[in-house]
N, C-alpha and C positions, 0 to 999 in steps of 0.2 A: 477499630482497621490498623491494622498493626502493617512496619515498615521497616524490611532489613535490607543488609547493603550485598554479606556475603551470601556464598553456595551454602555454609555451613547452618548461618543461621535460617535461611530460606529453609535445608533440607529438615529442620528440625521443627520448625512452625509445621510447613504444608505436614510430616508426618499424624500430625492431630485434626488435622483439617477433612470434615467426612465429601464422602466423595455423589455424584461425581462432580470434578474438577474444572474449570473451563478459563483457558488460559489467553487473554489480552496482550499481549507483542506493541507497544509501543517505544515513537521517540519519546515522550512525553510533547509538552507544549500543547496541554489536548485540548480538543473539542468539541463539539458537539456532535463530528459522524468517532472520533474515539471512544465516548457516552455511549454510542447508539447500542456500540461491541458489546461493552460491559453489560450495557444489560440484557440483551441478550444471551448475552453467559449469566448474567444470571435467573436473564427465565427459563433458562436448560437447565442449570448446574445447581448444586446444592454449595459450592465453597467457588468465589471469582479470586486469582489472582494476577494485577496487571502488571508487564516487566515495562519498566522507562529507562530506556537503554538511545545513549546518539551514537549509532554503530561507526567508529570510525571506516570499518574494512567497505564497508560502501560508498563513500566520498571520492567522489575521484579528483585529481591530484589537485584542480585547478576548482573544485565546487565548494560549495557552503560549510564546512563542516564546522567552521572556528563562530561563523555567524548567524548560526541555528538555531532557533529560540530556547532557550527557558525559562523554565519558573515552578521550580518542582514544588514551593511552600503550594501556588496557588492548582496543582496538578494533585498535589493531595487533597485539599478543599473540594475539588469535586470527584476525584474517584471515592471521599466520605464518603458525603453525600448520593452518591451513588449505590454503597453498599459492598465496594470492591472489600472485599477481608484482607487479604496480605500484597501491599504491594514492592517489589522488588527493586532496587535502583543498585545495580552493580558498578563498580570502577571498571575505566576502563585494563585495570593491573587484574582484578580480579577473571574477569571474560579472556583479556590476552595477553597472560604470564610471563616475565622473559621468556625467550625458547620457545615461544609457542609457534608451529611450524605444520602444524594440521587444515585442510578446507576442504569443502564441501562442495563437489559442482557438478550441475546441471546441465550436461553439457549441449544438446543439440537447444531444448527449448532457449536456453540462456543469452544466445547471439544474436539473438533479434531484436526487432524494436529496438526498446529500453536497450535492450543488451549491445544491440550495434555502436550504439551513438553513445552509452557508458558501459565499457571496458571492465570487465573484475567484480561489477558493482554488482553483479548476480551471486558471484565467489562470493562477495561478505554477508549478502544480504540468507544465505540456504546457512552459511557456517554459525552465522550469530544463532538463527531461529534454531537449529538444527543442537546449540550447546544448552539454548532454552527451552527443548523441547527435553531435551535430559537434564536438567536442572527441575526443570514441574512435573515432569512424568503428569500431563495433562491428561482427560479424557476428551475432553473437545478443544483445539485454539479458530480463535476467529480473528479474520482480516476482513479490509475492504476491498470492496469492487473498483473503486477509481484507482488503485494499484491494481489491476487485472492477471499482468502478466506475472508480477510479483505470486499472486495465489494461486496460479495454474502451476507455477515453476515450487513454490513448494507442498502443495497438492502430489509433484511428480517422484520431487525428493520423499514424502513423508509415506509415499507405496514405494518406494525402491528401496527403503534402508527399512523399510518393515517394524514404523512406528505406529507404535495402537493407539492412534487414535486417532479422532477425528476434523479435521480439515473446513472450518463452516466459513464462507465468504457471505459476509452483509450486504443491503444495497450501498452506493456512493448516498452521501446528503448533500445536498446543495444548498445555497442561500438561497434566497426570495427569486433572484436573475439568475437563477441556472449555472451561479460556478461552483464547482466542487468545491465546498470544505476542505482543506489544507490549510497545516502550519507557517505553509510558504506563504501563506496571504494577503500575512501581516508585512509580508515585503514590498508592496506594492501600495506604493501613495495612490493619491484618489484620482488622477487621471487615467492611472495605467489601471488600476480597480476598473474600473467602466469600461476602458476596452477588455479590458479579459473576459469581458463578458462573450465575446467573439467568440472562446473556442466553445461550450456549448452550444449557441446559436449556429455553428458551422453541425455538431454533431446532430442538435435538433434537425438539419435543413438534409442531412443524408438520408434521417431515421423518414421523415416524414415522404422525401422522393421513395425510398424502400416501399413502405406500407403504402403508398399510392400507385405499385405497382413496378415500378426500376429495378433490375435485379447485374444490372452490370459492372461489373464491382469498382473499372475505372471511368464510367460515370460517374458513381456513390463518389470513388476517391473525387473526382476532377468539381465535383458538391461541394464537399467541403473546403478546397485549396478554396472557390471559388468566396466561398462569405467567405473565409481566412482575413482573405486579399481585400477586402475592404474593411480593412482597418488596419488604420499607417503604421499603431506601435505594438503590433501581432507580427513575431517573424518566426515560422512553419520552425520546426526540425526535421520534421516528420511525418505524414497523413497514412493512416494503415486501414484497408480492406484486410483483413487475415480472419485467417480459420480460427474461431475460440480454445481450442484444445492445442491444433498444433503449433498456434499459432503464425503459418506461416502465407504470404502474402497472397491472395487469390486476384483468380485472372477468370474475365467471362461470368459466367450466370452464381448466382452466387442464391441458396435458401434461409445460411445462416451464418450469420460475421459478428465479428467481433471490429466495428469501429474506433480508429484509437490515434493518438495525437500526442505529439510536446510541442509545443510552443513558447515560445520568450518572448516575454511584456516587457522589454527593459531586460536588466539580469534577472528579470523571475522567469525561473523555465517551471511552464506548472504541463499537468499530462490530464490526461480524461478519456473517457470513453463509452460507448453503451453496445451494450450486446442487440443484436438480433434475431429475426428468426425461431426462437425458443419456443 
């Protein structure tokens, strides 16, 4: 496994790697969810490149950029064991050189759900992902369903800008108690970690209601909110029943939907989702 920092080094090695090429973009501090993307890429592509870059432009002014967990040596060990061919760890200056002023924005899809509560977040995401795509020229790029809106936005960007690649969205991996795997779970103390299980339990309650015949969007939203209200340490930011493609909030009877939420447990912001009606 080779590790490079500059785009020049990256392109030199990529030129010698056999195709098809799979890209797994990450911000590092890898967990089993990330590694499942690498395995999927390994199974579908001849060569696999993983990027590790904590992208400052997708963090808000009062978010956790400086505290975001980092451990490159551990990441390298994990990726080596999974058979990654190349790891790209660009510096901030490599991605955003002095005088940088070009941005990629997916207009409507970026304004809802996460975008409503984190202004500018998706402008940072789509800009850096476009740069990753341009630098690596992959045949497939792998993302997790846990970041459902991100996946929808990136697919739209990929289609709109005619990137010649396939966006592959892989299932959310969960801890045994249902909590979605996330690098930010490390922020939770033991009491908060136990409280965080309410996020998936609330989603599961709405899924159960849907599977037993409930179709009213407001009833399903209320079911999630009711379960969340049983945990004193959980502070919901939003609870949503939305169209999985347009991300527009649904009302009345629903047949296919994205159930999603953002919940604070202490100072840690957790997101999770499920799609019903597939």
